[in-house]
N, C-alpha and C positions, 0 to 999 in steps of 0.2 A: 932631877927632883927639884933642884933649886929653881930651875926655869919654870917648872909647873907651879911651884909655890908662889913665885913672883906673879905669875899669870893669874892665879886664883886671887891673890891679894889685890892685884890691880882691878880685877873684875868686881871684887867685893867693894873696893873703894869707889869704883864708878857707880855701883848700884846704890851705895850709901849716899853718895853725892846726889844721885838722881832722886832719891826719896826726900832728902832735905830740900832740894830745889822745888819738888812738887808740893811739899807742905807749905813753904813760904809763898809760893804762887797762889795757893788756895786762900791763905789768910789775908794778904793785901796785894793784889795783882799789880796795882800801879806802882807801889813802892818797890815791888820785886823787880819789875822791869827797869825802873830807873837806877837801882843800885846793883843789878846783876852783873857779875864779872864773867863775861862770855869767854874771854881768852883762857881764864883758869879752868872753866868748865870743859872746854874743848881739849885742853891739855890733859885733863884727867882721862878723857875718853881715849885719846890717842896713845895712852900708855899700853893698851892691849897690843901685843905683838902681832903684826900682819901675818906672820907664818902660822900662828895658832888659829887665826881666823880662816886661813886657807885650808888648814887641816880639818877644821870643823865643817867647812863646806863639803869637803870630800867625803867625810863620814855620812853626812846627810844624803849626798848623791848616791852613795853605795847602798844605803839601807832603806831609802824611800823612793818609790817609783814616780815617774812623771805621768800623772793621770790625764793625758791629753785625749780629746774626743777622737772617736773612730780608730782608736789604737787597741789592738788585741794584746793582752798581757796574760802571763801564766800565773795562776793562783793555786793555793793549797787549801784543801778542805780541812778546816780545823774543828768544826763542830757541825752536827746535824740534828735537826728537830724533826717532828712529824711532817712539817710542811716546808721547811727551808734548810738550806745549807749555808753555813758561815764560811766565807772564803777570805783568806789572808793574801793580800797582794802587796804587802809592805807599804801600805799607804798610811795616812794619819789614823785611819780607822779600818776595821774589817768590813767587807761587803756581804750583802745578803742576796741569795738567788733562790727562786722558787724551785722545789723539787720537780715540778711539772716539766721543767726544761731538761731533766735528766731521765725522762721516761724511757728513752732508748737504752739507758744504762742502769738497769735495776740493781747492779752490784756496786754502785757508788758507795765509798766508805771514807772515813776520816784518814787524811794523809794522801789521798789521790790528787794528782795534778790535773787541773782543768784550765781551759782557755776561756777568758772572760773579756767583756767589754764594759767600760764605764757607761752605765745607763743613766743614773741620776747621781750627781756628786753629793748632794745632801737633800734628803727628803724633809718632810715636816719635822721629823724628830732628829734631823741632823745625821741620819744614817746614810752610808754609801751603798747605792743600789747597783748591782752588777747584772749582766745578761750573758748567759752561756749560749743561748740560742743565736743571738746576734753575732757573737764571736764565731760560732761554728759556720754561720752563713757567710761571713766575710772570708773566713779561711777556705770555705768550700768554693766560693767564687774564684779565689786566688788559685786554688788547685785545678778547677775546671779550665780557667783561662790558660794556665800553664800547660795543661794536658792538650788543649786545642792548639796552642802555639807550637808545641814540640811534637804533636801528633802521637802522643803516648796512648797506650791502652789503659782503660780504666775499668774498675769493677762496678757493676750496678745491680740493684735488686728490683726485679719486675714486680711492681705493686699491684697493678690492676689493668684492665682493658679500658679503652676509651674510643671515641669515634675516630676511626681511621688508623688506630695503632695501639700503643701501650704506654703506660706511665712508669718510668724507671727512676729509682732513687740512686743518685750519683753524688757521693759526699754529702748527703743530706739535702740535696737540691732535686726537685722533681723535674726530670727531663722527659722529653717526648721522643718515643721511638715509633716512627711511621711503619705501617704494615709492610710497605714495600722495602723497608730496610732491615727486616727481621732475618730474612734468608734469601738466597739467590733463587730459590724455587718458590712458587706461589704457596702461601700458607692458608690452609682451609680451617684450622682450629687454633685460634689465638689463645684459648684458655690453657693450652698445654704449657705455655711459658709463664703463666702467673705463678709467683712464689719462687721463681728460680733466680739464682745469682749468675750473671753472665758477663762476658767481657764485651766492651763497647769501645767505639771510637767517637770522640766529640767532633761532629762535622759542621755545626753551626751554632753561633751564639748571638743573640739579639740583646745587646746591653740596654737598649731603650726600654724594652718590654720584659727584660729579665727572662728570656726564653732560651732553653738549651735543647738542641736536637742531637741525638746520638744514633749510631748505626752499628748493628752487628753484622750486616751484610758486607760492609766495607772490609771487615777482617777476613770474612770467608773469601771474598773476591781476591784479596791479596794472595791467599794461599792457593786459590784456584788458578790464578794467573800463572803461578809457577808450575803447577801441575799441567796446565794447558800447553805451555811451551814444550814441556817434556813429551806430552802425548802427541801433539801435532808433529813434532820432529820424527816420530816413529810410525806415523800412519802410512799404510800401504793398501792398495786395492786387493780385495780378497781376504784381508785380515779379519779375524773374528775377535770381537771384544765383548766384554760384559758391560751392560749399561742398566740404567733405571729409567722407567717411564716417567718423564717429567711433565708432559702435557699431551692431551688428546684433543685433536680437532677433527672436523668432518673430512678433511683431505689427507690426514696422516697423523703420525705420532712422533713427538720430539723425545729423543733419548739423551740422557745425561751420561756421558762417557767418562765422567770424573773431571769436570771443568770444561769439557768441550761438548757442545750439543750437536746432534745429528738428527736427520729427518728420515723416517720410514714412510714413504708414500703409501697410501691405502692399497695401491695395486701390488705393492711388494710385501704386504703383510701375510697374505695367504694365497695359495694356488686356487682356492675356491673363490667365487665371487661373493663379496660382502657388501653390506649397505653402509656400515659405520665401523670405524676401528675398534670401538669398545666391545664389539662382538669377539675380538681376538685378545685384546690386552686390557689392563686396568692400571690406574695410577699407582705409582710407587712399586710396580712390579719389576723384579730383576729378570733380565733375559739376555741371551747371547744374540748378537747381531753381526752381520758381515758388512764390510765397507765395500760399497759398489762403485762410488766415484766421489771426487771432491774437486773444488776449483783450485786455481794456482796458489792462492793464499791459504788454502785448506780451512777457510772460514765457513764454507758451506759443504757439509758432508752428507752424502746420500747413503743411507743404510738399507739393508734388506733383512727380512726375517724368513720369508718363505724359501730363500735360496739355500738355507741350511738343510732343507729337506729335498729328497729326490723328486723330480718333476713327475706329476701324476701320469703324464703321457708315456713316460718311460716305464711306468709300472702297469700300463694298460695291457691286459692279456691279449695273446695272439688269437684267442678264440673269436674275437669280434671281427667280422669281415663284412664286405658289401653284401647287402641283401638280408642281413640279419635283423631281427626285431629287437629293439632295446626299449627300456623304460627309463624315464628321467623326470626331473622337476623343472618347470619353467622358471628361470631366474631373471630373465630380461626380455622385455618386449619392445620392438622397434617397429617403425612403419613398414619396413621391408620384411620383417619376420620375427621369429622368437628363438632365443637361445635356451637349449635344454642341457642341464647338467646330468649326464648319464653316469658319471662317477665323480668322486671328489677331485675337483680341478680339471675335469675333462668335459668340455661342452661341445655341442653340435648345433648347427643352425638349421632351422626349418624355415625356408623361404616361403613367403606368402603364396607364391605360385604352387608350392608343394603341399598346401593345406587343403585344397579343394580341386576337384576336376573342372570346376567352372573356369571359363576363360575370362569371366568378369572379375577382375582383381578387387579385393577388399582389404581392409586393415587386418593385421594379425590379431588385434583385440576382438575381432568378431568371432574368432575361433578358440582362443585360449586366454587364460589369465595368469598372472604371476603367482606361483605357488602350486599350480595345477600339476598333478601327476599324469603324464601322457605316455602313450606308446607310439613308437615311430619305427620306420624302416631306414636302415643305413643305405644312403644313396652313393656317397663317395667317402673315402677314408684316406688321408694323407698323413702318415705318422711323422714324416720328416718335417713337414710344414705345420704339423699339429692342428690339422683342420678336419672337420667332419660335417657333412651335410646330411640332413635327415628329411624324411617325408611322412606325412600323415595320410594323404589321399591314397597312397599305395596300399593301405590296409583294406580298401574297398574296391570292388571291380570297376574297371573303366567303363563308364556308361556308353562310350562310342563303340564298344565291342560289337553290340548287336543293334546298331543304330538303324540299319536298313530295314530290319524287321519291325522296329518300334515306330519309326517315323518315315515311312515310304512317301515318295512324291505323290501329292494329291490328297494325302490324309489330313484330316482336320483335328486340331488340338486346342487346348487353352494354355496360355502362358502369362507370366508376370513381367511387366515392363520394368527393366532394371536400369536402363540408361538411355540418354538421348545423344544424337549427333545431328549435324546440320542436314545430313542426307537421309537419316532414317532413325529407327527405334530398335534397340536390342531387347529381345524378349527371351526369358529363361523358361524353357519347357520343363526341365527338371535340373537337379543339382549336377552341374557339369555340362549341360547341353544348352547353349544359347543360339538363337537365330536372329537374323537381321531382316527387318521389314523396311524396304525403301519407301521414301516419302510418297512416291507415286502409287504405291500399293496399299495406301491407307484408306482411301475413299474413291468411289466411282465418280462422284460428282463435285466434291469440294476441292477448291484450289488451296492447298496448304503450303504456307511458306516455311514453317518450322513445326516439327512434331509436337512441341509443347502446346500448340493450338488445338491439337486433336486428343491427346492423352496426357496422363501424368504418371510419374514414377510410382510404381506400386500397383497400378491398375491392372486388371485382368483382361486380356484380349483373346478373342477367338482368332486363330490363324490357320492357314493352310500351307503345307510344305510345297514350295514351288521348285526348289532345286536342292540337291544333296551332294556335298563333296566330302567323301569319307576320308580321303588322304589329307586333305587340307583342313578337316574338322570344321566345315562350314555348312551352315543351313541358311537357305534363302526362303523367307516366309512372306506371306501376304495376308492382309486383313480383309481387304475389299472382296477378295475371291470367295470369302465365306458366305456372301450374299449375292443374289441375282443382280446382274447389271441392269439398272433402271433404263439405261439408254437403249436397250433392246426394245422395250415397250414404247419409249418416246419416239423411236424412229417411225413408228406407225402413227402415233397421235400427232406428232409434229412433222410429218413428212412434207416434202415440197408441194406447194399449192394449197395446203390447209390454211384456213383463216381463223385467227384467234383475237379476242378482245383483251387489251392490256393497257397499262399506263406507262408513260415515259418516266423512268426511274432517275436517270442521270443524263445530262447533255454533255458530250465531250467534243473534242476538236473536229473529229471526222464524222460525227453522228451522235447517236444516243443509245442507251441500254434500256431494255425492258425486262421485267421479271415475269415470265410466264408461270413459274411455280418455284418452289424452294430449291430445285435442282437446275432448272434451265433458265439461263440468262441470255436473251437474244440481243443482237446488235442491229441497229437500223442505220444504214449509211445516210449521210446528210441529204443526198439527192432523193432519197426515198421518204423523207419526212415532210415533203410538200403536200399540202391539202388541195382540195379541188378549187378553192378560191384563190390559190396561189401563195397563201401564207404557209409558214412551217409550224409543225407541232412544237410545243414548249413542255418544260418539265411539269409532271403531274397531270398532263392532259391525257384523257382516255380516248382510244380510237381502235379501229380494226386494223389488223396487220396480217399480211400474207407471207407465209414462209417461202422464201425464194432459194434458201440453201440450208441443208441439214447434214452435218458430218458427224457420225457417231464416234469415230475413232479419235477425232480431235476435239470432240465436244463443242462443235461450232454450229451456231444457229444464226442465220441472217434473215431478217424480215423487212417488209416494205409496206408502208401505208399508201403511197402513191399508186402502187400497182392495182389497188382496189378500184379506184374510179377510172383509171386508164383502161382497164379491161372492159368496163361498161361502155366507154366511148368506142372501143374497137367493135363491140357487139352492135352498137347503133349503126356504124358505117357499113358493116356486113349486111345488116338488114336493109339498108337503103339500096345497096347494090342489088340485092335479091329482087326488090320490087321493080327496079328499073328494067331488068332483063325479062321479066314475066309478061310485060305489055309491049311486045315488039311490033304489033300491028297498029296500035293506037298512035295517032300523030302527037308529037310532043306539044305540050301546051306551055304557056308562060309560067304556070305554077310548077310544072315539072322542071322547067329550066332553072327556076329559082331554087328548087329543092336540090338539084344536082350541084348548083353553084355553092349552096350552103354546105353540103356534104364535103365538097372539094375543099372549101375553106376550113372546115373543122379538121379535115385530114391533114391539111398543111400545118395548121396550128399545133395539132397533136405531134406531128413529126418534129416541128420546131421545139416544142417543149421536151420531147423525148431526147433531142440532141442536147 
């Protein structure tokens, strides 16, 4: 008590002294400074005990906070108005915070502890302004950074959807949850998560742009990884497991086996043929599957669904046998035939050759379409190999059965051109009966290099049956035989020795060709193109020609222009000889001698030209 009294007295003495000094300084500053006893003044101040000053400083430090910038302190709500909350932080004055910053906490009341940040030390009125929102943000970032560094699990509230994902409130910070990080399986309905509180893992923080990315999938994957190791260690071929349809593609279905994915190929979904897996399963469907195979690491698992059921061939009744008629649906069409489903999972093949009696093969699509209900005859049946061949043409009589009565040799018919070859034309007389016309039997007169020069596919031709091979199922036909052979008539009109007028059509190496008509083309050898004046005929020149050769079988006609005037010369020589022998009693005259000499000369010249 004595020490305290001494301290108070010293303090009062110092204060009194300070007042007196201040009064004197105000009245006459110059005189005050000249006469002031500084040593005595300092001595009065130093009378305060240093230990008491230290004690005073400690009391200030304990009861008043250091209001440094960017530092979050705890305050107490001491009073509330309609718009503001008064917060005591043990500073020189109490701070004010707008109630808008406490909208998340409608139950705020006097006495609650809240975190605040110095926003304004003194406003216009000298009031200390605090911010609860900023304090929460700083603390939230501290908690988010801490959760990211320590890989801790945090709670978040899914506020709404956004482009590519969701907005999540984590410690008051809006974080982004990508759509791919919501779950391990694809999410089709994002709205189902809005308004839910979920657990997340902070996977990325961008301090520059103040962005936070969270993931719920990472938590699931961690659990799945543990389950996956356990499941993989127990996998065996033939094992039956329960799974959920995770994804459906055109080639198969992915099944979630509880952290491990397996694939059911489309061919292992059903014993029946299907076009798409969604005909059998749907998303999120639970089903039992059997393990068919997997790789060494068991990362690729092949599953089966149809293997859980008995094979349809094993359930096929014994009543079906070769020769029976069956009905089925066309499920697949190929170039070589069509597959018919005669029972669920049991198919038979109708080869294109068994669709028609015609030997002219066509595409299977010319006879049936996918989805058609057809009737067929069982041709072969192998239950062990699970194969069946069918036929449609067997439902109708074989047209070759009475072929000899319908198409005897020499009979004439009409047929449709179905196909070409280099050597002839295939003509269909009726369904299942085709015949061949060799190129030499197409025309009596035309020289045809390829059948397409004479007819087109689809044309109707008159034909005559030339040969019939029942065992070989072959018909030999002719078209030219349906008309008279014009060469029979030409053999009379263009016989050897007949003379015709024509023009040179073409000049070739060994002679020239002339067109007597549309059918007959004659050949003139080079030596028979010489005219009476010694010159030769040229292209386009018209002259008389004598037929010196006519061959009907080989359609060969040879003509000569030179023979025309050579024949006349021979007649003149014969006439001269006749006159000389008739006057045997008359004496030869000089004129007769000259005539004989001239005839002899002509004969020699003719012989020379002939050579």
